[in-house]
C-alpha positions, 0 to 999 in steps of 0.5 A: 519537482523532477522524479526519479527511482533506483533501479534497485527498487523494481524487479526484473532486468534492467531493461524491464526496469527502466521501461517500467520507470518510464511508463509510470511517468518517472523523469529519471533513474538511478543505475544500480551497479549490480543492474549494470553488471548483469545486463547484456547491453553495453553502457552505450546501449543502456544510455541509448535505451533510457534516452529512447524512454525518455529518462535521464541517468541521474545517479550511478551507485554506489562506490563503497570504502573510499575514504579514511584508509591508508595510502596504499588502499587509497591509491588502489581506490583511485585506480577503481574510481577512475575506472568508474568515471570511464564507465559513467562517461559511456553511460551518460551519468554525471553524478556518482554516489559514495557511501560512508566507509564500512571497512575495517581498515578506515580510521577515525580521522576526519581530516584524512576523510576529507583530504582523500575525498578531495582527491577523489573529487579532483579526479572526477572533476577531470571526467565532468563528475560530481561526487555525492557523499552519503552517510550510511546509518551503519557507517564505520566512523561516519553515520549521520548527515551532519557529519558527512556534511562537515567532511565535505564542508572541510574538503571544500571542493566544487565537484564534491557534495552531500547525498542526503537519504531519508532512511539514513537520517530518520532511522537513526533518529537525527533532527532533519532541521539541521539540513537547512544549514547545508547550502542548497547547491552542495546537496547533490542528491536526495534519496527518499525511502519510508519504512515501518518503525521497527525495533531491529538492527538498522542495516537489516531494517534498510535492506529488507524493510524500506518502502515508498512514501506514505507507506511506513512511519517516517515524517518524509514531508517534514524532511522534505521541507527541510531539504526544499527550504535548504534550496535543493533543486535536484529530483526527488528520487526513491531508493527503496530495498524491499523483499516484496517489491523485488518479487512483484511485477515492476510495472505496478510497483513503479506506478505505486512508487510514483504515486507516493511521490505525487502525494508526498509533493502535495503534503509538502505544497510542491504540487497541486492535485484535485482535492481528495473527495471522501466517500460518505457511504457504501452504495452497494457491493457487487458479487459476480458468480457462475452459479446464482443459487447458492448465493441467493439462497445465502442472501434470502436466509440473511434477510435480503429481498431481490427487489430490482433487475438491471435493464440491460445486464444479468444483475440483480439487486438484493436490498435489506435496510440500506445494505444492497447487494448486486448479484451479477451473473454476466461473463466476468463470473469466475469459475471458482465461485462467487467473489466480491468484484466491485464497491459502490461508494456514496460520494458527494462529488463523483466527478471530482473523485474520478479526477483525483483518482486519475491524477494519482494514476489509478486506472479509469475503467471503461464502462460499456452502458446503454445510452439510458444507463447512469454515467458512473465513474469507476476506477480499478483498485490495486487488487482489481476491484472495481470502485464506483463513485455514486451520487447517491446524495444528489438527486439532481445527478443521474442515480445508479439505481435508475438502471434497475426496474423493480421486480415483485419482492417476496415479503420481508418477514425478518429483516435484521440487517440495516447497512454494510458495516465494513467490507474485507478485501484480501490483497495479492501478497505483494501489493498490500502496502500499495493498497493502503497508500492507494485507499488512503491517498486516492479516496482520502480514507484514514489508514489505521495501524496495521495488525498481525493475527495468527493463522493456522498456517502462518501470519495474517496481516490486516489494515483497516481504512475508514472515514471520520464517522465510520460509514465507510470502512474496508479492512485490507488483508493479506494472507500468510504466503504468496500462494495463499492469495487465490484461496483467500475469501473476501467478506462483507460485514452486515450492521445489525442492532441484535446479533442474536435475533439476526443469527437465530433468524438466519439459522431458522431460514436454513443458513449455516453459521461458522462453528466456533470451538468450545474452548473459545467460550471457555476462555471468554468466560475467564476474561469477561463476565456475562448475564445469566444464559448469555454466554450459552447463547453465543456458544450456541450461535457461534458468536464472538465477543470483544470489548474495549474501553469504548464499547462492545462488539458481538460478530458471527460468520456464515459459512463460505460460498465460493470465495465469499462469506458474510459477517453479522456485527453488532456494535454497542457504544463507540466500538471502532474495531473489528474483533482482532482478538477473535481473527485467529479463532475465526481463521482456524475455524475456517480452515477446518471447514475447507475440504481437504485435498 
């Protein structure tokens, strides 16, 4: 189906919004009236600009407080509508959105509303324009889609139909099944928006917290299925009011928006995309650094051994068990210290994973390589992290480890880590929802519920994505403020069978563990019972503890090097979380370790 986006969903000037929508691959746009009024371009210029970009203007919006009003007020409304219809002719738009009235002058009289909307449609028809009547969830007298449709049906005019908005329908808890009773040709327009499930005033919910399909809690696929079965033939259009999107760069937001519609169409059976190829493990994590010594010392203390070096690049392979860390000192290294730059994902079908990613608009990364290097497919995640699809389980395919030449390793005297448990990636403040949708839709990982944890300077938000068996776990996080992104460290969690032994070995090798306040352990003693001496051991080593009905979780942290730190993790039983209960303590301890300005 054709796709469209409301200009209110994007940041910037009207021309910037139109350009972003076109580059993302949208077919059309809804022109929001405020964007037109603020533009220095004439309606004719905007019409020409959209045509040059290959866009159609699918809707002009909104017209407010039109119907069910006293005669003198309605006469004024018709005068206002005539002016808008003339403007739409210059703009080249043939459908206008009319919202159900919120005016205190409106009366609860469906017959009056139908009669006045019929008069409005008569006027619109003279200009070749259609009226799409929409029930606002906070409308004064009309607030549900079925009520709006009953008024449109009573008005019985060919230039009058209804506009369905997923937010207004689902936020009120209306049953969308009744949409199938509306003739498809009378559904003039469909607006789609998701939203997190929240208990708050519906107007504020709508104005600030809408998001793209797949980023919230609404069943948009179910709603869209009803609309399609009704016979709707128009575009799928996004109308998203979101404070973060209004501040983010329009280009990436538009790409994220269109990706969400591609996934929604796939879920509804309206589009066929390459099937998701779920990764089966973490092949490696790649660090870039301008100074190899601090991170080499940290890896050595953790028990890693430098086992190989890339044949043509300044990249070393450090390994312990199945945990592999690549240390890159090439020109991409950041001057502000060590950072996690890339992740290798074990894939049963690397080429298929790349096709899936490309079909969902993920940037495919060009890779400079020597002729003998393995041809790894890679895409960029929203935060810039490079994701490589590795054929570790397919010996018939060229493997990335073949690019490395063995070096003489030092004796591995204290191996305590067996694999990478999870990766924690700090997202740009405005791309958190985009990142969750990306990792779910492109990689096929399941997204868990978002978790908010207290930070000394605000609220830290986190959402984990994982495969079924937990061999791939990625915790996506975002800091309390837009300016905090650059300072936020990322981290790699390493799985161990004995976190106490691992912590002691790390400390004995010269590593420095993150100190945890004594108050934490006093509280821990009140919450749980421990064996004699167990809590004292945790206190000494800075080990944090959590327990749920499935199992236990013990973990501790290294101090930060550059923008990176490591976590040692011991999972017992069926514990699948990340110790969120302990995150405020960890964040406060890390703030205390930062140098004061």
